[in-house]
N, C-alpha and C positions, 0 to 999 in steps of 0.2 A: 504494499498500501504504500503509494507515495504521499508524503505529509501535503497536505495545500495551506500554501502559506496566505492565502487570501483572506482567510479569515481567522483573524487573531482573536487569542486566548481559547480557539478550539483545541478538543483534546482528541487526540488519535492510539487507536491500539496497537501494540506494538507485542508480536509472540514470537517466541522462539521458534527456530524450524522444526525441533520436536516436541512442541508445545506445551512446555512445561513451565513457561512465564508468561504472561499476560501483563504489561504496562500500561497505565495511561500517561500519555505522553503530551505536556502542556505545548502547546503552540503560540509564541508570543513574539511579535517584534520580530518575525519572519523567522526565527529558529527555533528550535525545540529545547525545551528547559527539563532537567529530572533534577530530583533532591538526594543526598546523600544516600538516603536508604533505598529509593529507587536505582543507582548508580550499581550498590551492592549486590541488590536482587538481579538487576541485569547481568551482570557479569560471574555471579555466582560466587562473591566473595565476601569477606564481611567490610564492615562502616572502616573499619580502622586502617585497612590497607586503601580503602578508596581515598581515607582524607591523608594517608601518606602519600600518597600518588598527585593529588592538588598540592600540599604541599610543595611539593617538589617541582611541580612544574610553576607555579610560583616564584619559588626561590631561584630556579634559572630561568626565569624570564622567558619562558617557553611562551606564557600567554599572560597578560595582565590581568588580574582582578577585576576592576573595573567594567572590562569590557566583556567579562566571560562568567559574572555572578551576578545575580540578584535576589533580593528578598521580595518573597509574595507571600501576602496575606492568608493565613487559612483560618480558617474558623471552626471549632470543634466544640461539640456538645459533651458539657461535663457536667451530669447530675441535671440541675434544673437552671444552668446557665451556660451562654455562649462564650467561650473564650477564644479571643481572637494572637495569634501566633506569625511573627515573622519567621519564614522557612526560607532559609538558602537554598536556590535552585543555580545549576550551571549548565549551561547553551551549549550547543552542539560543538562546539570547537573543543571543550572540555570533554565531553562525552567521548569526544572521539580521540582525543588525546589520553585520556586514562585508558580506555579500552585496548590502545598500542602497550598500555604499559602492563596492565594485570597480566597474569598469568591463567588466561582461562581462555576456553573455546569458543566461548560465548562474543567476544570482539569482532570476529569476522563478519558473522551473519548479521550483525546489528548494524556495521559499517557501511557492507552491500545495501541494507533496508533503508538507511539513511540518506545514500545517495543516489536513492534511483528518485 
């Protein structure tokens, strides 16, 4: 499925070729966005590994944080109240960079899907 960049804020579904993972992918500002937990799920690894790769990408100036990271408000219902939290999301440039670094077979199918 090719992402539709004309619909800002649209959510598309990515499914791994073996059908084991479904991810709701945000389309905002003409790019895909995933949070740390979604990245860990996508690449079948833990969030600690994802954060290590993100920090190294920024530390080596491969990508700039202000260009690849954004906070999106997320509303959650907790008991009888609604709580809004700012969640860090990373754009397609970061997703692909992390995908090249993680030791995972999941990176290649996602890169193919995202580039079509």
